[in-house]
C-alpha positions as CSV (number, residue, x, y, z in Angstrom):
1,X,3.2,15.4,-17.9
2,X,0.7,15.5,-15.1
3,X,1.1,13.4,-12.0
4,X,-0.9,10.2,-12.2
5,X,-2.0,8.0,-9.3
6,X,-1.4,4.2,-9.5
7,X,-4.9,3.5,-10.7
8,X,-4.7,6.2,-13.5
9,X,-1.3,5.1,-14.6
10,X,-2.3,1.4,-14.6
11,X,-5.4,2.2,-16.7
12,X,-3.3,4.1,-19.2
13,X,-1.1,1.1,-19.9
14,X,-1.9,-1.4,-22.7
15,X,-3.6,-4.6,-21.5
16,X,-0.4,-6.7,-22.2
17,X,1.6,-4.3,-20.0
18,X,-1.1,-4.3,-17.3
19,X,-0.9,-8.1,-17.2
20,X,2.9,-8.1,-16.9
21,X,2.8,-5.5,-14.2
22,X,0.2,-7.5,-12.2
23,X,2.3,-10.6,-12.3
24,X,5.5,-8.7,-11.2
25,X,3.6,-7.0,-8.4
26,X,2.1,-10.4,-7.3
27,X,5.5,-12.0,-7.2
28,X,7.3,-9.2,-5.5
29,X,4.7,-8.4,-2.9
30,X,3.5,-12.0,-2.4
31,X,-0.1,-11.2,-2.8
32,X,-3.0,-12.5,-5.0
33,X,-4.3,-11.0,-8.2
34,X,-7.4,-9.9,-6.4
35,X,-5.3,-7.9,-4.0
36,X,-3.5,-6.1,-6.8
37,X,-6.8,-5.4,-8.5
38,X,-8.1,-3.8,-5.3
39,X,-5.1,-1.6,-5.2
40,X,-5.4,-0.2,-8.7
41,X,-9.1,0.2,-8.4
42,X,-8.6,2.1,-5.2
43,X,-10.8,0.0,-2.9
44,X,-7.9,-1.1,-0.8
45,X,-4.5,0.4,0.0
46,X,-1.2,-1.4,-0.1
47,X,1.1,-1.5,2.9
48,X,4.0,0.9,3.0
49,X,6.6,-1.6,1.7
50,X,4.3,-2.7,-1.1
51,X,3.7,1.0,-2.1
52,X,7.5,1.3,-2.4
53,X,7.8,-1.9,-4.5
54,X,5.1,-0.7,-6.9
55,X,6.7,2.7,-7.2
56,X,10.0,1.2,-7.9
57,X,8.6,-0.9,-10.7
58,X,7.0,2.1,-12.3
59,X,10.0,4.5,-11.8
60,X,7.9,6.9,-9.8
61,X,7.8,8.0,-6.2
62,X,5.3,6.3,-3.8
63,X,4.1,9.8,-2.9
64,X,3.2,10.5,-6.5
65,X,1.3,7.2,-7.0
66,X,-0.4,7.1,-3.6
67,X,-0.5,10.8,-2.5
68,X,-2.6,10.8,0.6
69,X,-2.3,7.2,1.5
70,X,1.5,7.2,1.5
71,X,1.7,10.2,3.8
72,X,-0.7,8.6,6.2
73,X,1.2,5.3,6.1
74,X,4.6,6.9,6.8
75,X,3.1,8.9,9.7
76,X,1.6,5.8,11.1
77,X,4.9,3.9,10.8
78,X,6.8,6.7,12.5
79,X,4.3,6.8,15.4
80,X,4.6,3.0,15.8
81,X,8.4,3.2,15.9
82,X,8.2,6.1,18.4
83,X,5.7,4.1,20.5
84,X,3.1,6.8,20.4
85,X,0.3,4.8,18.7
86,X,-2.2,3.6,21.3
87,X,-3.4,0.8,19.1
88,X,0.1,-0.7,19.1
89,X,0.3,-0.6,22.9
90,X,-3.2,-2.1,23.5
91,X,-3.2,-4.6,20.7
92,X,-6.2,-6.0,18.8
93,X,-9.5,-7.1,20.3
94,X,-10.8,-6.6,23.7
95,X,-8.7,-5.9,26.7
96,X,-7.8,-8.8,28.9
97,X,-9.6,-9.5,32.2
98,X,-7.6,-8.7,35.3
99,X,-6.7,-11.7,37.5
100,X,-8.0,-11.6,41.0
């Protein structure tokens, strides 16, 4: 059997199973139906923890379901833990003004 991404695997399920899976993912990941739909359509990417939850439900590895995205997410998480990610140090938005 060829490896299938989350979207391909989801599309191959019967509609009843798709609906059950959506409900399980919504409950476990604490997200809306629209978020789950954006994940299986490929317009958005779940966070690392949510990728692992989905993979666990389907009995697959996260790397198999989200090949490129899982690798990027794990690398990003490792750099955050190591403190090498500049965006983590600076934070969101504009830099603060210096006090005089």
